[in-house]
C-alpha positions in Angstrom: 30.3 -8.3 -1.6 30.5 -8.2 2.1 28.2 -5.5 3.6 26.5 -4.8 0.2 22.9 -3.7 0.3 20.3 -4.6 -2.3 18.6 -1.3 -3.1 15.7 -3.2 -4.7 14.7 -4.1 -1.1 14.7 -0.5 0.1 11.5 0.9 -1.5 7.9 -0.3 -1.9 5.0 1.4 -3.6 1.4 0.7 -2.5 -0.7 -1.2 -5.0 -2.7 1.9 -6.0 0.6 3.8 -6.5 -0.3 6.5 -4.0 2.1 5.8 -1.1 5.8 5.2 -1.2 7.6 3.4 1.7 11.4 4.2 1.9 14.1 2.6 4.1 17.9 2.6 4.3 18.1 5.9 6.1 21.1 6.4 8.4 18.8 7.7 11.2 17.2 4.2 11.2 13.9 5.6 10.1 11.1 4.3 7.9 9.9 7.2 5.6 6.4 7.3 4.2 5.5 9.6 1.4 2.4 10.5 -0.6 3.0 10.3 -4.4 1.5 13.3 -6.3 2.3 13.3 -10.0 6.0 14.4 -10.0 6.7 14.8 -6.3 6.6 12.9 -3.0 5.1 14.7 -0.1 6.3 13.4 3.4 3.5 11.7 5.4 5.5 10.2 8.3 8.9 9.4 9.7 8.7 6.3 11.9 11.3 5.0 14.3 11.4 1.5 15.7 14.6 -0.2 14.6 17.8 0.4 16.5 20.0 0.2 13.4 19.5 0.8 9.6 16.5 -0.8 7.9 17.9 -3.1 5.3 14.8 -4.4 3.6 11.0 -4.1 3.5 8.1 -6.0 2.0 4.4 -5.0 1.5 1.4 -7.2 1.2 -1.9 -5.4 1.3 -2.7 -4.5 4.9 0.8 -5.1 6.2 4.4 -3.8 5.7 7.4 -5.6 7.3 10.8 -4.0 7.8 14.0 -5.9 8.5 17.1 -4.3 9.9 20.8 -4.6 10.9 19.4 -4.7 14.5 18.4 -8.4 13.7 14.6 -7.6 14.1 11.6 -7.7 11.8 9.0 -5.1 12.5 5.4 -5.6 11.2 3.3 -2.5 10.6 -0.4 -2.2 9.6 -1.3 0.1 6.7 -3.9 2.8 7.0 -6.7 2.5 4.4 -9.5 4.7 3.3 -11.9 3.8 0.5 -9.8 0.7 -0.3 -6.7 2.8 -0.9 -3.5 2.9 1.2 -3.1 6.2 3.0 0.0 5.5 5.2 1.0 3.4 8.2 -0.3 3.2 11.8 2.3 5.0 13.9 3.1 1.9 16.2 4.1 -1.6 15.0 1.7 -4.5 15.3 4.6 -6.9 16.1 8.3 -7.0 16.6 9.8 -10.4 15.6 13.1 -11.7 17.0 15.3 -14.7 16.4 18.0 -13.7 14.0 21.7 -13.3 15.1 22.7 -11.0 12.2 21.2 -8.4 9.9 17.9 -9.2 8.3 18.5 -9.0 4.5 15.2 -10.3 2.9 11.5 -10.6 3.7 8.4 -12.2 2.2 4.9 -11.6 3.4 1.7 -13.5 2.8 -1.5 -12.1 4.2 -3.4 -15.1 2.8 -1.1 -17.6 4.5 -0.6 -15.4 7.6 3.2 -15.7 7.3 6.3 -13.6 7.5 9.4 -15.2 6.2 12.8 -13.5 7.0 16.3 -14.3 6.0 19.5 -13.0 7.5 23.1 -12.4 6.4 24.2 -15.5 8.4 22.0 -17.6 6.2 19.2 -18.4 8.6 15.5 -18.3 7.6 12.7 -17.7 10.1 9.0 -18.0 9.8 6.5 -16.2 12.0 2.8 -15.7 11.8 1.8 -12.3 10.4 -1.1 -11.5 12.7 0.3 -12.7 16.1 4.0 -12.7 15.4 4.4 -16.3 16.7 7.5 -18.3 15.7 6.5 -21.2 13.5 
């Protein structure tokens, strides 16, 4: 299906289940919410992408978002007492190199890698901490 979006790539829950990260909004935002029993309380609305966020991935201290604007944005999570409490308001890196929408991401904090794939079929690898193309 041309232009189809995989909704499984649009949401991530922190390991402790306390914070929900949501993408795919038509205002190009990344939404962060605090999970309380049966409701989600808004924590932040963050803007960095110039088009809709199409996928996101979470690995401990880092969240990466990919978008139709062909970029990958890396964010650091805020932590208190070992638990995720949200995201820092500014990205730690913006990764470039794709010529079409980023459709999938993989992160490895242990290997210091961000792997991104695009709708044109290209796969790029960057370092997680410095954002250097590998």
